[in-house]
C-alpha positions as CSV (number, residue, x, y, z in Angstrom):
1,X,13.5,8.6,-2.5
2,X,16.4,8.0,-4.9
3,X,19.5,10.3,-4.8
4,X,22.0,9.9,-7.7
5,X,25.5,10.4,-6.6
6,X,27.3,9.7,-9.9
7,X,26.5,8.5,-13.4
8,X,28.1,7.3,-16.5
9,X,25.7,6.7,-19.4
10,X,23.0,4.4,-18.1
11,X,25.1,3.4,-15.1
12,X,24.5,5.1,-11.8
13,X,25.6,5.2,-8.2
14,X,22.9,6.2,-5.9
15,X,21.1,6.0,-2.5
16,X,17.5,4.6,-2.3
17,X,15.8,5.8,0.9
18,X,13.2,3.5,2.6
19,X,11.4,3.5,5.9
20,X,14.0,1.2,7.4
21,X,17.1,2.9,6.2
22,X,19.0,3.6,3.0
23,X,20.4,1.2,0.3
24,X,23.5,2.2,-1.6
25,X,23.1,1.2,-5.2
26,X,24.1,-0.8,-7.1
27,X,23.3,-3.5,-4.5
28,X,22.7,-7.2,-4.3
29,X,19.6,-8.2,-2.3
30,X,20.0,-11.8,-0.9
31,X,16.8,-13.8,-1.3
32,X,15.2,-15.1,1.9
33,X,12.8,-18.0,1.8
34,X,10.7,-17.6,5.0
35,X,10.3,-21.4,5.3
36,X,14.0,-22.3,5.0
37,X,16.3,-19.6,6.4
38,X,19.5,-21.5,6.2
39,X,21.4,-18.2,6.7
40,X,19.5,-15.9,9.0
41,X,18.7,-12.5,7.6
42,X,20.5,-10.7,10.5
43,X,23.6,-12.8,9.6
44,X,23.5,-11.1,6.2
45,X,24.3,-7.8,7.8
46,X,27.8,-9.1,8.7
47,X,28.3,-10.1,5.1
48,X,27.6,-6.5,3.9
49,X,24.0,-6.8,2.9
50,X,22.1,-3.6,3.3
51,X,18.7,-5.1,2.3
52,X,17.0,-8.4,1.6
53,X,14.2,-9.6,-0.6
54,X,11.6,-12.2,0.3
55,X,8.4,-13.5,-1.2
56,X,5.1,-12.1,0.0
57,X,3.2,-14.8,-1.9
58,X,4.8,-17.6,0.2
59,X,4.1,-15.7,3.4
60,X,0.5,-15.1,2.3
61,X,-0.2,-18.8,1.5
62,X,1.1,-20.0,4.9
63,X,-1.6,-19.2,7.5
64,X,0.9,-19.2,10.4
65,X,3.4,-16.9,8.6
66,X,0.6,-14.7,7.3
67,X,-0.9,-14.1,10.7
68,X,2.5,-13.4,12.3
69,X,3.4,-10.9,9.5
70,X,0.1,-9.1,9.8
71,X,0.3,-8.9,13.6
72,X,3.9,-8.1,14.1
73,X,5.1,-6.9,10.7
74,X,7.5,-8.3,8.1
75,X,10.6,-7.1,9.9
76,X,9.7,-8.8,13.1
77,X,8.9,-12.0,11.3
78,X,12.3,-12.2,9.7
79,X,14.2,-10.5,12.6
80,X,15.7,-8.0,10.2
81,X,15.6,-4.3,10.9
82,X,17.0,-3.0,7.6
83,X,15.1,-2.5,4.3
84,X,13.1,-5.5,3.0
85,X,11.7,-5.8,-0.5
86,X,8.9,-8.3,-1.3
87,X,8.1,-10.1,-4.5
88,X,4.5,-10.8,-5.4
89,X,4.7,-14.5,-6.6
90,X,4.4,-13.9,-10.3
91,X,7.4,-16.3,-10.9
92,X,5.8,-19.0,-8.8
93,X,2.6,-18.7,-10.7
94,X,4.5,-18.9,-14.0
95,X,6.3,-22.0,-12.9
96,X,3.2,-23.8,-11.5
97,X,0.8,-22.5,-14.0
98,X,-1.8,-21.2,-11.6
99,X,-3.1,-17.9,-10.3
100,X,-4.7,-18.1,-6.9
101,X,-4.4,-14.6,-5.6
102,X,-5.8,-11.3,-6.7
103,X,-3.4,-8.7,-8.1
104,X,-4.7,-5.9,-5.9
105,X,-4.9,-8.2,-2.9
106,X,-1.2,-9.1,-2.9
107,X,-0.2,-5.4,-3.2
108,X,-2.5,-4.6,-0.2
109,X,-1.0,-7.5,1.7
110,X,2.5,-6.2,1.2
111,X,1.5,-2.8,2.4
112,X,-0.2,-4.4,5.4
113,X,2.8,-6.3,6.5
114,X,4.9,-3.1,6.1
115,X,7.2,-4.1,3.4
116,X,9.6,-1.3,2.4
117,X,9.4,-2.1,-1.3
118,X,6.4,-4.1,-2.6
119,X,6.1,-5.5,-6.1
120,X,3.1,-5.7,-8.4
121,X,1.7,-9.1,-9.6
122,X,3.1,-8.8,-13.1
123,X,2.4,-11.3,-15.8
124,X,5.7,-13.2,-16.3
125,X,6.9,-13.2,-20.0
126,X,9.8,-15.3,-21.2
127,X,9.6,-17.5,-24.3
128,X,6.0,-16.5,-25.1
129,X,5.0,-15.8,-28.7
130,X,4.8,-12.2,-29.7
131,X,1.1,-12.0,-29.5
132,X,1.1,-13.7,-26.1
133,X,3.8,-11.4,-24.8
134,X,1.9,-8.4,-26.1
135,X,-1.1,-9.4,-24.1
136,X,1.0,-10.1,-21.0
137,X,2.5,-6.6,-21.2
138,X,-1.0,-5.1,-21.5
139,X,-2.2,-7.0,-18.4
140,X,1.0,-6.0,-16.4
141,X,0.5,-2.3,-17.2
142,X,-3.2,-2.5,-16.1
143,X,-2.2,-4.2,-12.9
144,X,0.5,-1.6,-12.2
145,X,-2.0,1.2,-12.7
146,X,-4.4,-0.4,-10.2
147,X,-1.6,-1.2,-7.8
148,X,-0.9,2.5,-7.3
149,X,-4.2,2.8,-5.4
150,X,-3.2,0.2,-2.8
151,X,0.4,0.9,-2.1
152,X,-0.1,3.3,0.8
153,X,3.3,4.6,2.0
154,X,5.1,1.6,0.7
155,X,7.5,2.1,-2.2
156,X,6.1,0.3,-5.2
157,X,8.1,-1.7,-7.8
158,X,6.4,-2.0,-11.2
159,X,7.9,-4.7,-13.3
160,X,8.9,-4.3,-17.0
161,X,7.9,-7.4,-19.0
162,X,8.0,-8.1,-22.7
163,X,9.8,-11.4,-23.2
164,X,12.6,-11.3,-25.8
165,X,10.9,-8.6,-27.9
166,X,12.7,-5.3,-27.6
167,X,9.7,-3.2,-28.9
168,X,7.5,-4.7,-26.2
169,X,10.1,-4.1,-23.5
170,X,10.3,-0.5,-24.7
171,X,6.5,0.0,-24.8
172,X,6.2,-1.5,-21.3
173,X,8.9,0.7,-19.9
174,X,7.4,3.9,-21.5
175,X,3.9,3.2,-20.1
176,X,5.1,2.2,-16.6
177,X,7.4,5.3,-16.5
178,X,4.2,7.4,-16.7
179,X,3.0,6.0,-13.4
180,X,6.0,7.5,-11.6
181,X,6.5,4.4,-9.4
182,X,9.4,4.1,-7.0
183,X,11.4,1.1,-8.4
184,X,11.4,-0.4,-11.8
185,X,12.4,-4.1,-11.9
186,X,13.1,-5.9,-15.2
187,X,11.4,-9.3,-15.0
188,X,11.2,-12.5,-17.0
189,X,14.9,-12.9,-17.3
190,X,15.7,-16.1,-15.2
191,X,15.0,-18.5,-18.1
192,X,17.4,-16.4,-20.3
193,X,20.1,-16.7,-17.6
194,X,19.5,-20.4,-17.1
195,X,20.0,-21.1,-20.8
196,X,22.9,-18.6,-21.0
197,X,21.1,-16.3,-23.6
198,X,23.0,-13.3,-22.4
199,X,22.9,-11.4,-25.6
200,X,19.1,-11.4,-25.5
201,X,19.2,-10.5,-21.8
202,X,21.4,-7.5,-22.5
203,X,19.2,-6.3,-25.3
204,X,16.1,-6.5,-23.1
205,X,17.9,-4.6,-20.3
206,X,18.9,-1.8,-22.7
207,X,15.4,-1.6,-24.3
208,X,13.9,-1.2,-20.8
209,X,16.4,1.1,-19.3
210,X,16.5,3.7,-22.1
211,X,12.7,4.2,-21.7
212,X,12.6,4.4,-18.0
213,X,12.9,7.5,-15.9
214,X,16.6,8.2,-15.2
215,X,15.7,9.4,-11.7
216,X,14.4,6.0,-10.7
217,X,16.3,2.8,-9.6
218,X,16.2,-0.3,-11.7
219,X,16.2,-3.8,-10.3
220,X,17.1,-6.9,-12.4
221,X,14.9,-9.5,-10.8
222,X,16.7,-12.8,-10.4
223,X,20.1,-11.5,-11.5
224,X,21.7,-13.6,-8.8
225,X,20.5,-16.8,-10.3
226,X,23.5,-19.2,-10.9
């Protein structure tokens, strides 16, 4: 699904093939909130976007959006005929401090609405203590293993967590690489960007990437945050 055209160290130029077309990487995926589409997804095409990302959790929690997505599909819901990646809602659950959906259920839902790239419900790690982050990594890896059973033909993104601890990032990446998933996001980085802790961010990226499969694309979740 991922063809590498050129590389320089850890940097790569490639093509990720999905059910709704190919994405030339590196790529920026504009985030679409299905409730407030100030700029319509199809307008993104004229701006050069080859793919977008939206939140499956938001769609799932809205009965009207959920029924439309299940009946007509995600691409019809958003009026976008190019690749769509969906997030699972792990960041929302981190922000609001609640978990009100099953990890396997949200992956099955993303498959049911025909997302091109679905994401596991990882456990968001940011400024957790070492022991807390260690447990969060363990749960994320367990959920990723289970998610492989529910992805169907959808490409699956298994998120690397581990907070600010390089050894935990490395461990998470090594274990997730064994699953041979399709895309490997690096998660838990928005709080680091908000507080301009770019050195810690860079260390976390390197610790993750050097332990992932070189033949797979990596996605920095939230990298477009101001």
